[in-house]
NUVO-548028 format. One line per 4 residues: their letters; for each residue x negated, z negated, y of N, C-alpha, C, O. Coordinates in Angstrom, 2 decimals. Layout:
# residues N
A = X:Z:Y:X:Z:Y:X:Z:Y:X:Z:Y | ...
***
This chain:
# residues 215
MNYK = 4.13:20.78:8.72:4.16:20.02:7.45:5.52:19.29:7.32:5.99:18.66:8.26 | 6.12:19.39:6.16:7.42:18.80:5.87:7.25:17.35:5.41:7.16:17.08:4.21 | 7.22:16.41:6.38:7.01:15.03:6.00:8.22:14.45:5.17:8.03:13.61:4.30 | 9.42:14.91:5.47:10.55:14.41:4.74:10.47:14.83:3.29:10.76:14.01:2.42
KMLV = 10.09:16.02:3.01:9.98:16.51:1.60:8.88:15.68:0.95:9.05:15.22:-0.18 | 7.72:15.47:1.66:6.68:14.78:1.05:7.08:13.39:0.68:6.67:12.91:-0.37 | 7.85:12.71:1.49:8.28:11.32:1.29:9.26:11.20:0.12:9.20:10.27:-0.68 | 10.21:12.22:0.05:11.10:12.26:-1.12:10.38:12.43:-2.45:10.69:11.76:-3.43
EAGK = 9.44:13.30:-2.47:8.61:13.51:-3.68:7.76:12.26:-3.98:7.58:11.89:-5.14 | 7.27:11.64:-2.94:6.44:10.42:-3.15:7.17:9.24:-3.77:6.62:8.44:-4.53 | 8.50:9.17:-3.39:9.28:8.07:-3.94:9.50:8.24:-5.42:9.50:7.24:-6.14 | 9.71:9.48:-5.93:9.84:9.77:-7.34:8.52:9.48:-8.04:8.47:8.93:-9.14
RMVE = 7.47:9.86:-7.36:6.15:9.70:-7.96:5.87:8.18:-8.10:5.28:7.75:-9.10 | 6.27:7.40:-7.15:6.05:5.90:-7.23:6.75:5.32:-8.47:6.13:4.57:-9.22 | 7.94:5.65:-8.69:8.72:5.21:-9.82:8.08:5.69:-11.14:7.84:4.90:-12.05 | 7.81:6.98:-11.21:7.14:7.59:-12.38:5.83:6.95:-12.69:5.48:6.86:-13.87
SGLT = 5.07:6.49:-11.70:3.82:5.90:-11.92:3.92:4.43:-12.40:2.89:3.83:-12.70 | 5.14:3.84:-12.46:5.27:2.49:-12.89:4.96:1.47:-11.79:4.72:0.29:-12.06 | 4.96:1.96:-10.55:4.56:1.01:-9.45:5.69:0.24:-8.92:5.48:-0.72:-8.18 | 6.98:0.60:-9.28:8.12:-0.17:-8.95:9.25:0.21:-9.87:9.09:1.11:-10.70
VETW = 10.35:-0.44:-9.75:11.52:-0.17:-10.57:12.81:-0.12:-9.64:12.87:-0.73:-8.57 | 13.75:0.60:-10.12:15.11:0.70:-9.41:14.94:1.10:-7.91:14.30:2.11:-7.61 | 15.48:0.33:-7.00:15.42:0.66:-5.62:14.38:-0.10:-4.84:14.28:0.06:-3.63 | 13.58:-0.96:-5.53:12.64:-1.76:-4.82:11.41:-0.95:-4.35:11.13:0.16:-4.80
GNLS = 10.72:-1.61:-3.41:9.60:-0.93:-2.81:10.07:0.03:-1.74:11.27:0.26:-1.59 | 9.09:0.60:-0.98:9.45:1.54:0.09:8.24:2.27:0.52:7.14:1.82:0.22 | 8.36:3.37:1.21:7.28:4.22:1.60:7.46:4.73:2.99:8.58:4.81:3.48 | 6.42:5.06:3.61:6.42:5.69:4.95:5.24:6.65:5.15:4.22:6.61:4.45
LRDP = 5.45:7.48:6.14:4.36:8.42:6.58:4.33:8.44:8.03:5.37:8.26:8.67 | 3.16:8.64:8.63:3.09:8.84:10.11:2.44:10.30:10.29:1.45:10.69:9.67 | 3.11:10.99:11.18:2.55:12.24:11.66:1.56:11.98:12.80:1.96:11.65:13.92 | 0.30:12.13:12.51:-0.77:11.74:13.49:-0.68:12.56:14.76:-1.18:12.12:15.79
DTDL = -0.06:13.75:14.72:0.04:14.54:15.94:1.13:14.04:16.92:1.04:14.25:18.13 | 2.13:13.41:16.38:3.30:12.96:17.19:3.52:11.46:17.19:4.24:10.94:18.04 | 2.89:10.74:16.24:3.12:9.30:16.01:4.58:9.02:15.50:5.04:7.88:15.55 | 5.27:10.05:15.03:6.57:9.81:14.44:6.37:9.17:13.07:5.46:9.54:12.33
IYLT = 7.26:8.16:12.73:7.20:7.49:11.46:8.38:7.88:10.56:9.53:7.76:10.96 | 8.09:8.32:9.39:9.11:8.78:8.41:9.21:7.64:7.37:8.22:7.23:6.77 | 10.50:7.15:7.20:10.70:5.96:6.34:11.78:6.26:5.29:12.74:6.99:5.55 | 11.59:5.65:4.05:12.59:5.77:3.06:13.79:4.91:3.44:13.64:3.88:4.11
PSGM = 15.07:5.35:2.98:16.20:4.51:3.26:16.34:3.30:2.43:15.73:3.22:1.37 | 17.14:2.32:2.89:17.24:1.09:2.19:18.17:1.20:0.98:19.24:1.81:1.09 | 17.80:0.65:-0.16:18.70:0.45:-1.26:19.18:1.64:-1.96:20.22:1.59:-2.61 | 18.44:2.77:-1.87:18.82:4.06:-2.61:17.89:4.27:-3.78:16.70:3.98:-3.71
QYDD = 18.46:4.81:-4.88:17.60:5.23:-5.98:16.68:6.34:-5.53:17.10:7.25:-4.83 | 15.49:6.27:-5.91:14.47:7.28:-5.42:14.90:8.67:-5.98:14.68:9.67:-5.30 | 15.47:8.77:-7.10:15.90:10.08:-7.59:17.04:10.70:-6.82:17.26:11.91:-6.88 | 17.73:9.89:-6.11:18.89:10.32:-5.38:18.59:10.60:-3.85:19.45:11.15:-3.15
IEEE = 17.38:10.22:-3.35:17.09:10.40:-2.02:16.79:11.91:-1.75:16.04:12.57:-2.47 | 17.42:12.39:-0.66:17.20:13.74:-0.23:16.60:13.74:1.23:16.57:12.70:1.89 | 16.15:14.87:1.68:15.41:14.99:2.93:16.26:14.37:4.02:15.73:13.66:4.89 | 17.55:14.63:4.00:18.45:14.20:5.11:18.60:12.68:5.16:19.08:12.11:6.14
DIVV = 18.16:12.02:4.05:18.31:10.58:3.95:17.14:9.83:4.61:17.21:8.63:4.87 | 16.07:10.57:4.87:14.81:9.98:5.45:15.14:9.68:6.92:15.78:10.46:7.62 | 14.65:8.48:7.36:14.89:8.00:8.75:13.55:8.29:9.52:12.47:7.99:9.03 | 13.66:8.86:10.71:12.45:9.05:11.57:12.60:8.18:12.80:13.63:8.15:13.48
MDLN = 11.48:7.43:13.07:11.40:6.57:14.24:10.18:6.91:15.06:9.26:7.57:14.58 | 10.19:6.46:16.27:8.97:6.46:17.02:8.12:5.20:16.75:8.55:4.33:15.99 | 6.99:5.10:17.32:6.13:3.94:16.98:6.66:2.61:17.45:6.19:1.55:17.02 | 7.65:2.65:18.33:8.26:1.42:18.85:9.55:1.10:18.04:10.22:0.12:18.35
GNRV = 9.88:1.86:17.09:11.05:1.57:16.31:12.33:2.17:16.78:13.38:1.79:16.29 | 12.31:3.11:17.72:13.44:3.80:18.18:13.82:4.93:17.24:12.96:5.74:16.89 | 15.03:5.00:16.83:15.52:6.05:15.89:15.43:7.38:16.58:15.85:7.54:17.72 | 14.82:8.41:15.83:14.79:9.75:16.35:15.68:10.67:15.55:16.36:11.53:16.12
EGER = 15.68:10.50:14.21:16.47:11.32:13.38:16.96:10.42:12.19:16.38:9.38:11.89 | 18.06:10.87:11.56:18.56:10.21:10.36:19.72:9.18:10.64:19.72:8.46:11.64 | 20.65:9.18:9.75:21.80:8.32:9.90:21.71:7.03:8.92:22.41:6.03:9.12 | 20.88:7.12:7.95:20.77:6.02:6.95:20.13:4.80:7.59:19.41:4.86:8.59
KPTV = 20.48:3.61:6.90:19.74:2.45:7.23:18.32:2.50:6.68:18.16:2.68:5.47 | 17.30:2.35:7.47:15.91:2.46:6.99:15.56:1.21:6.15:16.25:0.19:6.19 | 14.46:1.33:5.38:13.99:0.20:4.57:13.98:-1.15:5.34:13.67:-1.18:6.53 | 14.31:-2.21:4.66:14.29:-3.48:5.34:12.94:-3.89:5.77:12.79:-4.77:6.61
ETPM = 11.89:-3.24:5.17:10.50:-3.61:5.60:9.98:-2.70:6.68:8.77:-2.49:6.82 | 10.95:-2.15:7.48:10.55:-1.28:8.60:9.59:-2.07:9.56:8.58:-1.52:9.98 | 9.89:-3.31:9.91:8.97:-4.02:10.79:7.57:-4.05:10.29:6.65:-3.94:11.10 | 7.35:-4.19:9.00:6.06:-4.25:8.40:5.38:-2.88:8.55:4.22:-2.84:8.96
HLLI = 6.02:-1.79:8.25:5.42:-0.48:8.37:5.02:-0.16:9.79:3.95:0.37:10.05 | 5.96:-0.52:10.75:5.61:-0.21:12.16:4.46:-0.97:12.69:3.63:-0.45:13.43 | 4.40:-2.31:12.28:3.32:-3.14:12.72:1.96:-2.69:12.25:0.99:-2.71:13.00 | 1.91:-2.27:10.93:0.67:-1.72:10.39:0.24:-0.45:11.16:-0.93:-0.30:11.51
YQNR = 1.21:0.48:11.41:0.82:1.63:12.16:0.40:1.38:13.58:-0.45:2.10:14.11 | 0.96:0.40:14.20:0.64:0.04:15.56:-0.75:-0.54:15.69:-1.34:-0.56:16.77 | -1.26:-1.02:14.57:-2.59:-1.72:14.59:-3.69:-1.04:13.78:-4.88:-1.29:13.95 | -3.23:-0.16:12.88:-4.26:0.51:12.10:-4.15:2.03:12.31:-3.35:2.68:11.64
FDVN = -4.94:2.57:13.21:-4.85:3.98:13.65:-5.45:4.91:12.58:-5.30:6.13:12.64 | -6.13:4.30:11.59:-6.62:5.06:10.42:-5.62:5.32:9.31:-5.85:6.09:8.38 | -4.52:4.65:9.46:-3.44:4.75:8.35:-2.33:5.64:8.74:-1.71:5.50:9.79 | -2.08:6.59:7.86:-0.97:7.55:7.98:-0.03:7.49:6.81:0.91:8.28:6.78
AILH = -0.22:6.60:5.84:0.70:6.45:4.69:0.73:5.07:4.24:-0.33:4.44:4.14 | 1.92:4.52:3.95:2.06:3.15:3.46:2.93:3.15:2.17:3.98:3.78:2.14 | 2.50:2.47:1.16:3.24:2.28:-0.07:3.49:0.78:-0.25:2.54:0.02:-0.38 | 4.73:0.34:-0.27:5.04:-1.02:-0.67:5.56:-0.94:-2.07:6.61:-0.36:-2.33
THPI = 4.78:-1.56:-3.03:5.06:-1.39:-4.45:5.40:-2.79:-5.03:5.21:-3.83:-4.40 | 5.92:-2.75:-6.28:6.21:-4.01:-7.02:5.53:-3.91:-8.41:6.21:-3.89:-9.43 | 4.20:-3.85:-8.45:3.47:-3.64:-9.74:3.31:-4.99:-10.49:3.05:-6.04:-9.90 | 3.47:-4.90:-11.84:3.49:-6.12:-12.62:2.16:-6.95:-12.58:2.21:-8.16:-12.34
HSLV = 1.05:-6.36:-12.79:-0.21:-7.11:-12.92:-0.62:-7.61:-11.52:-1.15:-8.72:-11.42 | -0.41:-6.84:-10.47:-0.75:-7.33:-9.17:0.18:-8.52:-8.80:-0.25:-9.45:-8.13 | 1.43:-8.47:-9.23:2.38:-9.58:-8.97:1.99:-10.86:-9.71:2.39:-11.95:-9.29 | 1.24:-10.75:-10.78:0.78:-12.00:-11.44:0.01:-12.84:-10.41:0.16:-14.06:-10.34
FGVL = -0.85:-12.12:-9.61:-1.64:-12.83:-8.66:-0.82:-13.15:-7.38:-1.18:-14.07:-6.65 | 0.26:-12.41:-7.13:1.16:-12.70:-6.15:1.92:-14.04:-6.28:2.18:-14.74:-5.30 | 2.26:-14.34:-7.56:2.97:-15.61:-7.83:1.96:-16.79:-7.92:2.33:-17.95:-7.76 | 0.70:-16.46:-8.19:-0.41:-17.50:-8.15:-0.92:-17.71:-6.75:-1.63:-18.69:-6.49
HRNI = -0.56:-16.77:-5.79:-1.05:-16.86:-4.37:-2.63:-16.75:-4.47:-3.35:-17.56:-3.87 | -3.11:-15.82:-5.19:-4.53:-15.73:-5.50:-5.12:-14.34:-5.13:-4.54:-13.30:-5.46 | -6.23:-14.33:-4.45:-6.87:-13.08:-4.12:-7.48:-12.42:-5.31:-7.72:-13.09:-6.31 | -7.74:-11.15:-5.24:-8.38:-10.33:-6.33:-9.72:-9.86:-5.82:-9.75:-9.03:-4.91
PAII = -10.83:-10.34:-6.34:-12.10:-9.87:-5.83:-12.49:-8.57:-6.43:-11.93:-8.15:-7.44 | -13.48:-7.89:-5.79:-14.00:-6.58:-6.28:-14.85:-6.84:-7.50:-16.02:-7.23:-7.41 | -14.21:-6.62:-8.69:-14.92:-6.90:-9.97:-15.23:-5.66:-10.70:-15.89:-5.74:-11.74 | -14.81:-4.46:-10.22:-15.15:-3.14:-10.80:-15.48:-2.20:-9.68:-15.03:-2.34:-8.54
DEAA = -16.27:-1.24:-10.03:-16.77:-0.29:-9.02:-15.57:0.38:-8.25:-15.60:0.54:-7.03 | -14.58:0.75:-9.02:-13.46:1.51:-8.36:-12.85:0.61:-7.26:-12.49:1.11:-6.19 | -12.73:-0.71:-7.50:-12.12:-1.51:-6.51:-13.03:-1.69:-5.29:-12.55:-1.69:-4.16 | -14.32:-1.86:-5.51:-15.27:-1.96:-4.40:-15.28:-0.70:-3.57:-15.38:-0.78:-2.34
QTLG = -15.19:0.41:-4.17:-15.23:1.70:-3.51:-13.99:2.01:-2.72:-14.07:2.56:-1.63 | -12.81:1.65:-3.27:-11.50:2.09:-2.78:-10.79:1.01:-1.94:-10.16:1.33:-0.93 | -10.89:-0.23:-2.32:-10.07:-1.28:-1.77:-10.74:-2.19:-0.73:-10.09:-2.73:0.16 | -12.05:-2.33:-0.88:-12.76:-3.31:0.00:-13.34:-4.41:-0.89:-13.23:-4.31:-2.11
DEVC = -13.95:-5.42:-0.33:-14.63:-6.44:-1.02:-13.68:-7.40:-1.71:-14.05:-8.05:-2.69 | -12.41:-7.51:-1.19:-11.51:-8.45:-1.84:-10.03:-8.03:-1.39:-9.80:-7.66:-0.24 | -9.10:-8.09:-2.33:-7.70:-7.87:-1.98:-7.08:-9.23:-1.74:-7.07:-10.08:-2.63 | -6.57:-9.43:-0.57:-6.11:-10.75:-0.16:-4.58:-10.91:-0.40:-3.81:-9.95:-0.30
CTEY = -4.19:-12.19:-0.71:-2.79:-12.46:-0.91:-2.25:-13.22:0.35:-2.89:-14.12:0.89 | -1.10:-12.81:0.74:-0.42:-13.43:1.96:0.12:-14.78:1.61:0.19:-15.16:0.45 | 0.50:-15.53:2.65:1.37:-16.63:2.50:2.83:-16.09:2.32:3.17:-15.00:2.77 | 3.63:-16.91:1.66:5.00:-16.37:1.37:5.82:-16.22:2.68:5.74:-17.07:3.56
ALPG = 6.57:-15.21:2.79:7.47:-14.94:3.89:8.66:-14.20:3.34:8.56:-13.52:2.32 | 9.80:-14.35:4.00:10.99:-13.64:3.52:10.89:-12.14:3.68:10.39:-11.66:4.69 | 11.39:-11.35:2.66:11.41:-9.91:2.80:12.13:-9.48:4.06:13.14:-10.04:4.47 | 11.54:-8.44:4.66:12.14:-7.88:5.93:11.96:-8.66:7.17:12.43:-8.24:8.23
SEEI = 11.28:-9.80:7.09:11.08:-10.63:8.33:9.82:-10.18:9.09:8.90:-9.55:8.56 | 9.85:-10.58:10.37:8.59:-10.40:11.19:7.40:-11.15:10.61:6.25:-10.73:10.77 | 7.67:-12.21:9.96:6.61:-13.04:9.36:5.93:-12.32:8.26:4.71:-12.39:8.16 | 6.65:-11.62:7.42:6.04:-10.95:6.28:5.22:-9.68:6.84:4.20:-9.28:6.28
AEEA = 5.73:-9.12:7.92:4.97:-8.05:8.51:3.61:-8.57:9.08:2.57:-7.94:8.89 | 3.67:-9.69:9.76:2.44:-10.28:10.25:1.46:-10.70:9.21:0.24:-10.55:9.35 | 2.05:-11.26:8.11:1.21:-11.70:7.05:0.50:-10.51:6.39:-0.68:-10.59:6.04 | 1.27:-9.37:6.22:0.69:-8.16:5.56:-0.47:-7.66:6.42:-1.54:-7.36:5.89
LRAL = -0.26:-7.57:7.70:-1.31:-7.06:8.64:-2.58:-7.95:8.57:-3.71:-7.49:8.53 | -2.29:-9.28:8.55:-3.39:-10.22:8.46:-4.23:-10.08:7.14:-5.46:-10.11:7.14 | -3.48:-9.93:6.07:-4.16:-9.88:4.72:-4.82:-8.53:4.56:-5.85:-8.46:3.89 | -4.30:-7.44:5.13:-4.94:-6.16:4.97:-6.31:-6.07:5.72:-7.25:-5.43:5.26
KDHY = -6.36:-6.73:6.90:-7.50:-6.61:7.69:-7.88:-5.08:7.91:-7.05:-4.28:8.34 | -9.14:-4.74:7.58:-9.50:-3.34:7.73:-9.58:-2.61:6.32:-10.16:-1.53:6.15 | -8.91:-3.35:5.32:-8.95:-2.81:3.98:-7.74:-1.94:3.60:-6.97:-1.57:4.48 | -7.54:-1.62:2.32:-6.54:-0.61:1.96:-5.45:-1.16:1.07:-4.58:-0.42:0.62
ACIL = -5.50:-2.52:0.79:-4.45:-3.10:-0.02:-4.37:-4.55:0.20:-5.38:-5.20:0.49 | -3.16:-5.10:0.08:-3.00:-6.56:0.02:-1.84:-6.96:-0.94:-1.03:-6.11:-1.29 | -1.77:-8.17:-1.33:-0.72:-8.67:-2.12:0.25:-9.47:-1.31:-0.16:-10.33:-0.53 | 1.50:-9.22:-1.47:2.56:-10.02:-0.82:2.97:-11.13:-1.80:3.41:-10.86:-2.92
ANHG = 2.81:-12.41:-1.36:3.06:-13.57:-2.22:4.48:-13.48:-2.75:5.44:-13.32:-2.00 | 4.59:-13.60:-4.15:5.85:-13.58:-4.81:6.70:-12.37:-4.61:7.92:-12.42:-4.81 | 6.08:-11.29:-4.22:6.94:-10.19:-3.77:6.39:-8.80:-4.23:7.13:-8.04:-4.86 | 5.18:-8.49:-3.95:4.69:-7.13:-4.30:3.31:-6.82:-3.76:2.44:-7.68:-3.65
AVCV = 3.14:-5.58:-3.42:1.82:-5.22:-2.83:2.03:-4.13:-1.76:3.02:-3.39:-1.76 | 1.01:-4.07:-0.82:1.08:-2.99:0.17:-0.22:-2.30:0.06:-1.28:-2.92:0.08 | -0.14:-1.00:-0.05:-1.36:-0.10:-0.11:-1.26:0.99:0.95:-0.22:1.63:1.09 | -2.31:1.19:1.67:-2.35:2.17:2.72:-3.44:3.15:2.61:-4.38:2.96:1.84
GKDL = -3.35:4.20:3.35:-4.44:5.27:3.39:-4.28:6.19:4.48:-3.28:6.20:5.21 | -5.32:7.04:4.61:-5.31:8.14:5.68:-4.23:9.13:5.34:-3.75:9.84:6.23 | -3.79:9.22:3.99:-2.78:10.11:3.62:-2.20:9.56:2.31:-2.69:8.55:1.80 | -1.16:10.20:1.77:-0.46:9.76:0.60:-1.37:9.64:-0.57:-1.32:8.65:-1.30
DYAF = -2.23:10.66:-0.76:-3.07:10.62:-1.92:-3.98:9.34:-1.93:-4.22:8.78:-3.00 | -4.45:8.92:-0.80:-5.38:7.81:-0.76:-4.52:6.50:-0.96:-4.96:5.56:-1.61 | -3.34:6.47:-0.41:-2.47:5.29:-0.62:-2.12:5.18:-2.09:-2.17:4.06:-2.61 | -1.80:6.18:-2.77:-1.51:6.23:-4.18:-2.73:5.77:-4.97:-2.64:4.98:-5.90
KAAK = -3.92:6.32:-4.54:-5.14:5.95:-5.27:-5.34:4.37:-5.13:-5.65:3.68:-6.10 | -5.15:3.87:-3.91:-5.40:2.46:-3.68:-4.38:1.62:-4.60:-4.75:0.59:-5.17 | -3.16:2.09:-4.70:-2.19:1.36:-5.48:-2.50:1.36:-6.93:-2.28:0.36:-7.60 | -3.03:2.49:-7.46:-3.32:2.56:-8.91:-4.62:1.77:-9.19:-4.76:1.16:-10.25
VLEM = -5.54:1.79:-8.25:-6.81:1.01:-8.50:-6.54:-0.49:-8.34:-7.14:-1.31:-9.03 | -5.65:-0.82:-7.42:-5.24:-2.25:-7.30:-4.65:-2.74:-8.63:-5.05:-3.78:-9.15 | -3.74:-2.00:-9.17:-3.10:-2.44:-10.39:-3.96:-2.47:-11.56:-3.80:-3.33:-12.42 | -4.94:-1.50:-11.65:-5.88:-1.58:-12.74:-6.83:-2.71:-12.60:-7.16:-3.34:-13.60
TAEI = -7.29:-3.02:-11.42:-8.14:-4.13:-11.16:-7.39:-5.41:-11.49:-7.94:-6.28:-12.17 | -6.20:-5.54:-11.05:-5.46:-6.80:-11.39:-5.29:-6.98:-12.87:-5.41:-8.09:-13.38 | -4.98:-5.85:-13.60:-4.88:-6.03:-15.07:-6.20:-6.49:-15.72:-6.20:-7.34:-16.61 | -7.36:-5.88:-15.26:-8.63:-6.26:-15.82:-8.92:-7.70:-15.44:-9.39:-8.47:-16.28
YHYA = -8.67:-8.08:-14.24:-8.97:-9.43:-13.78:-8.15:-10.49:-14.58:-8.63:-11.57:-14.93 | -6.89:-10.10:-14.84:-5.95:-10.96:-15.60:-6.56:-11.19:-16.98:-6.66:-12.32:-17.45 | -6.97:-10.10:-17.63:-7.52:-10.28:-18.95:-8.83:-10.99:-19.00:-9.09:-11.76:-19.93 | -9.71:-10.75:-17.97:-10.98:-11.43:-17.87:-10.81:-12.93:-17.67:-11.55:-13.71:-18.27
LATG = -9.89:-13.32:-16.87:-9.61:-14.69:-16.68:-9.13:-15.38:-17.93:-9.44:-16.55:-18.15 | -8.38:-14.69:-18.76:-7.79:-15.23:-19.94:-8.93:-15.59:-20.96:-8.73:-16.45:-21.82 | -10.07:-14.96:-20.85:-11.13:-15.33:-21.80:-11.79:-16.66:-21.47:-12.46:-17.25:-22.32 | -11.62:-17.10:-20.30:-12.25:-18.40:-19.86:-13.71:-18.28:-19.57:-14.36:-19.30:-19.33
EKIT = -14.28:-17.05:-19.57:-15.68:-16.82:-19.35:-15.93:-16.64:-17.85:-14.99:-16.39:-17.09 | -17.20:-16.78:-17.43:-17.52:-16.59:-16.04:-17.34:-15.10:-15.63:-17.72:-14.20:-16.38 | -16.76:-14.86:-14.49:-16.53:-13.52:-13.95:-17.51:-13.24:-12.83:-17.66:-14.04:-11.91 | -18.19:-12.11:-12.91:-19.18:-11.75:-11.92:-18.54:-10.62:-11.07:-18.12:-9.59:-11.59
RISE = -18.49:-10.86:-9.76:-17.97:-9.91:-8.82:-19.09:-9.03:-8.28:-20.26:-9.39:-8.35 | -18.72:-7.90:-7.77:-19.70:-7.01:-7.09:-20.06:-7.60:-5.70:-19.18:-8.08:-4.98 | -21.32:-7.57:-5.33:-21.70:-8.08:-4.09:-21.17:-7.29:-2.91:-20.87:-6.10:-3.03 | -21.05:-7.95:-1.80:-20.56:-7.26:-0.59:-21.53:-6.13:-0.19:-21.09:-5.08:0.27
EDGE = -22.78:-6.36:-0.36:-23.81:-5.33:0.05:-23.66:-4.09:-0.89:-23.69:-2.96:-0.40 | -23.49:-4.28:-2.18:-23.32:-3.14:-3.11:-21.93:-2.46:-2.84:-21.80:-1.24:-2.90 | -20.94:-3.28:-2.54:-19.62:-2.74:-2.25:-19.63:-1.85:-1.01:-19.05:-0.76:-1.00 | -20.28:-2.30:0.00:-20.39:-1.50:1.29:-21.14:-0.15:1.02:-20.75:0.90:1.54
YMRD = -22.19:-0.20:0.20:-22.91:0.99:-0.12:-22.03:1.98:-0.86:-22.04:3.18:-0.58 | -21.26:1.47:-1.82:-20.41:2.37:-2.61:-19.22:2.92:-1.81:-18.78:4.04:-2.04 | -18.69:2.12:-0.86:-17.62:2.62:-0.04:-18.13:3.74:0.86:-17.45:4.75:1.02 | -19.29:3.58:1.43:-19.92:4.56:2.27:-20.14:5.85:1.50:-19.84:6.96:1.95
FMMN = -20.68:5.65:0.34:-20.99:6.82:-0.57:-19.72:7.55:-0.91:-19.69:8.78:-0.87 | -18.77:6.90:-1.21:-17.43:7.51:-1.62:-16.87:8.28:-0.41:-16.52:9.45:-0.51 | -16.81:7.59:0.73:-16.17:8.16:1.89:-16.90:9.33:2.43:-16.27:10.30:2.85 | -18.25:9.30:2.45:-19.04:10.24:3.15:-19.90:11.22:2.33:-20.39:12.22:2.83
HYGQ = -20.04:10.87:1.04:-20.96:11.74:0.19:-20.39:12.17:-1.10:-20.73:13.26:-1.57 | -19.53:11.40:-1.74:-18.94:11.68:-3.03:-18.04:12.88:-3.01:-17.20:13.01:-2.11 | -18.19:13.75:-3.96:-17.27:14.90:-4.06:-17.77:16.12:-3.42:-18.92:16.13:-2.99 | -16.98:17.18:-3.33:-17.32:18.47:-2.79:-17.24:18.48:-1.23:-16.54:17.67:-0.62
NKE = -17.98:19.44:-0.64:-17.92:19.64:0.83:-18.39:18.42:1.61:-17.98:18.21:2.75 | -19.24:17.62:1.01:-19.78:16.46:1.68:-21.35:16.55:1.52:-21.86:17.26:0.65 | -22.05:15.83:2.33:-23.51:15.86:2.22:-23.99:15.16:0.90:-25.19:15.09:0.64
***
C-alpha cells in the first residue's frame, strides 16, 4: 500500500472539502503492520506536496525517511498513535463551525443520529495550549478519550479513525453537527440531545451491523 500517495491525495481532499485553508491543518497515517507513521510536511501548500515530501517516522519519533520538516503537530500525532491502537489515520482540520465552539471552549453534544453513531456521546473541547507543544498533544489525547473527534480550543479540530475514510467521515459529521448546533442555539429554544443509551446502541449497530457484509 502506498501510504505516501494516499497522504498526498488526502491533503488535497481536505482542502477541497473546506476543512481547512492554505497550509493549515495536517494529516498522518499509520501502517498497522510496521507502526511507521507517515506525516505531511510543515508549511507547504497541499497542492504542491509530492510523495517525496512526506516524512516517515517510527512510533518513537525517529526519522526513517524524508528530508522535509514534518508538521509542527508531530508530537500530537505520535502521542495519539502511542495510546490509541485502534487509530490509523489522523486529520487535524480548521473547520469554521467547529471553531465557533473552539473559541467558546464549549463541548458539542450528540444532537443528531450521525453524531451519536460516528463521534460518540459528546465532542469535547480542550483547554488552550500553544500549537506544536506537548501540552496541546496531551490535551488532544485527553479530550479524544475513546471517541473519534475533539475540538482544540481557539485552534481547530482533531478527527481520527481506523482508516482515512473514517477520519474524513468523522471530520464531516463533526462540522455538520457543529453547524446544526450553532443554528439551534441561536433560536434560544431548548435543545434535546440523544441519550447515551441510544447513542451506544446506534454506534454498535453502525460498527457491527449497518451496511453490506455484516450480520
